[in-house]
KEMI-469823 format. One record per residue (C-alpha): x, y, z; residue in three letters; residue number from 1; chain. Coordinates in steps of 0.05 Angstrom, whole numbers, always signed. Example, Ala and Ser with C-alpha at 12.3 -4.5 7.8 and 13.67 -1.06 7.14 Angstrom:
% residues 2
+--------+--------+--------+------+-----+-----+
:     c1 :     c2 :     c3 : type : seq : mol :
+--------+--------+--------+------+-----+-----+
:   +246 :    -90 :   +156 :  ala :   1 :   A :
:   +273 :    -21 :   +143 :  ser :   2 :   A :
+--------+--------+--------+------+-----+-----+
END
This chain:
% residues 73
+--------+--------+--------+------+-----+-----+
:     c1 :     c2 :     c3 : type : seq : mol :
+--------+--------+--------+------+-----+-----+
:   +527 :  +1348 :  +1431 :  met :   1 :   A :
:   +512 :  +1275 :  +1424 :  asp :   2 :   A :
:   +439 :  +1291 :  +1409 :  asp :   3 :   A :
:   +461 :  +1324 :  +1344 :  leu :   4 :   A :
:   +518 :  +1279 :  +1322 :  cys :   5 :   A :
:   +561 :  +1221 :  +1346 :  his :   6 :   A :
:   +626 :  +1246 :  +1371 :  ser :   7 :   A :
:   +688 :  +1226 :  +1407 :  ser :   8 :   A :
:   +688 :  +1243 :  +1479 :  lys :   9 :   A :
:   +762 :  +1257 :  +1480 :  arg :  10 :   A :
:   +794 :  +1271 :  +1415 :  asn :  11 :   A :
:   +780 :  +1323 :  +1359 :  ala :  12 :   A :
:   +807 :  +1334 :  +1292 :  val :  13 :   A :
:   +816 :  +1401 :  +1259 :  ser :  14 :   A :
:   +809 :  +1377 :  +1189 :  val :  15 :   A :
:   +741 :  +1349 :  +1183 :  his :  16 :   A :
:   +673 :  +1369 :  +1159 :  pro :  17 :   A :
:   +646 :  +1378 :  +1230 :  met :  18 :   A :
:   +711 :  +1405 :  +1259 :  ala :  19 :   A :
:   +687 :  +1476 :  +1272 :  glu :  20 :   A :
:   +624 :  +1449 :  +1304 :  tyr :  21 :   A :
:   +662 :  +1402 :  +1350 :  his :  22 :   A :
:   +713 :  +1458 :  +1367 :  ala :  23 :   A :
:   +657 :  +1507 :  +1387 :  ala :  24 :   A :
:   +621 :  +1454 :  +1427 :  ala :  25 :   A :
:   +683 :  +1438 :  +1466 :  arg :  26 :   A :
:   +701 :  +1512 :  +1475 :  ala :  27 :   A :
:   +633 :  +1531 :  +1505 :  val :  28 :   A :
:   +625 :  +1466 :  +1541 :  gly :  29 :   A :
:   +686 :  +1478 :  +1585 :  gly :  30 :   A :
:   +718 :  +1413 :  +1567 :  cys :  31 :   A :
:   +788 :  +1395 :  +1547 :  ala :  32 :   A :
:   +806 :  +1392 :  +1474 :  ile :  33 :   A :
:   +855 :  +1339 :  +1451 :  tyr :  34 :   A :
:   +874 :  +1346 :  +1378 :  val :  35 :   A :
:   +887 :  +1281 :  +1345 :  ser :  36 :   A :
:   +902 :  +1300 :  +1275 :  asp :  37 :   A :
:   +954 :  +1261 :  +1234 :  lys :  38 :   A :
:  +1021 :  +1296 :  +1234 :  pro :  39 :   A :
:  +1026 :  +1351 :  +1184 :  gly :  40 :   A :
:   +950 :  +1351 :  +1176 :  asn :  41 :   A :
:   +925 :  +1409 :  +1221 :  his :  42 :   A :
:   +879 :  +1467 :  +1208 :  asp :  43 :   A :
:   +918 :  +1520 :  +1246 :  phe :  44 :   A :
:   +868 :  +1575 :  +1229 :  asp :  45 :   A :
:   +813 :  +1535 :  +1267 :  leu :  46 :   A :
:   +862 :  +1516 :  +1323 :  leu :  47 :   A :
:   +883 :  +1589 :  +1334 :  arg :  48 :   A :
:   +811 :  +1606 :  +1347 :  lys :  49 :   A :
:   +812 :  +1564 :  +1409 :  leu :  50 :   A :
:   +870 :  +1599 :  +1443 :  val :  51 :   A :
:   +891 :  +1670 :  +1459 :  leu :  52 :   A :
:   +942 :  +1704 :  +1416 :  pro :  53 :   A :
:   +998 :  +1684 :  +1465 :  asp :  54 :   A :
:   +977 :  +1612 :  +1461 :  gly :  55 :   A :
:   +947 :  +1610 :  +1531 :  ser :  56 :   A :
:   +875 :  +1587 :  +1540 :  ile :  57 :   A :
:   +815 :  +1611 :  +1579 :  leu :  58 :   A :
:   +781 :  +1558 :  +1622 :  arg :  59 :   A :
:   +711 :  +1563 :  +1649 :  ala :  60 :   A :
:   +697 :  +1547 :  +1721 :  lys :  61 :   A :
:   +635 :  +1509 :  +1701 :  leu :  62 :   A :
:   +608 :  +1478 :  +1636 :  pro :  63 :   A :
:   +566 :  +1520 :  +1591 :  gly :  64 :   A :
:   +491 :  +1517 :  +1603 :  arg :  65 :   A :
:   +431 :  +1541 :  +1565 :  pro :  66 :   A :
:   +395 :  +1602 :  +1597 :  thr :  67 :   A :
:   +322 :  +1617 :  +1603 :  gly :  68 :   A :
:   +322 :  +1669 :  +1550 :  asp :  69 :   A :
:   +346 :  +1621 :  +1497 :  cys :  70 :   A :
:   +303 :  +1562 :  +1522 :  leu :  71 :   A :
:   +237 :  +1599 :  +1529 :  phe :  72 :   A :
:   +240 :  +1653 :  +1474 :  ser :  73 :   A :
+--------+--------+--------+------+-----+-----+
END
């Protein structure tokens, strides 16, 4: 992700021009997501996309990796 933009390694904010990009990168990257929005300043629509309807999360065993079909197509 750092090849495309400068990002925090630990924290994410849900109200930011790049919030959806950061959320997607963390979700497919298998890394933890620590939301550091100011109190009362959350984009709950975005945050709900990162969890299951009951609030639980899916964790990958390994980080996301590119596959041959997307690298050499």
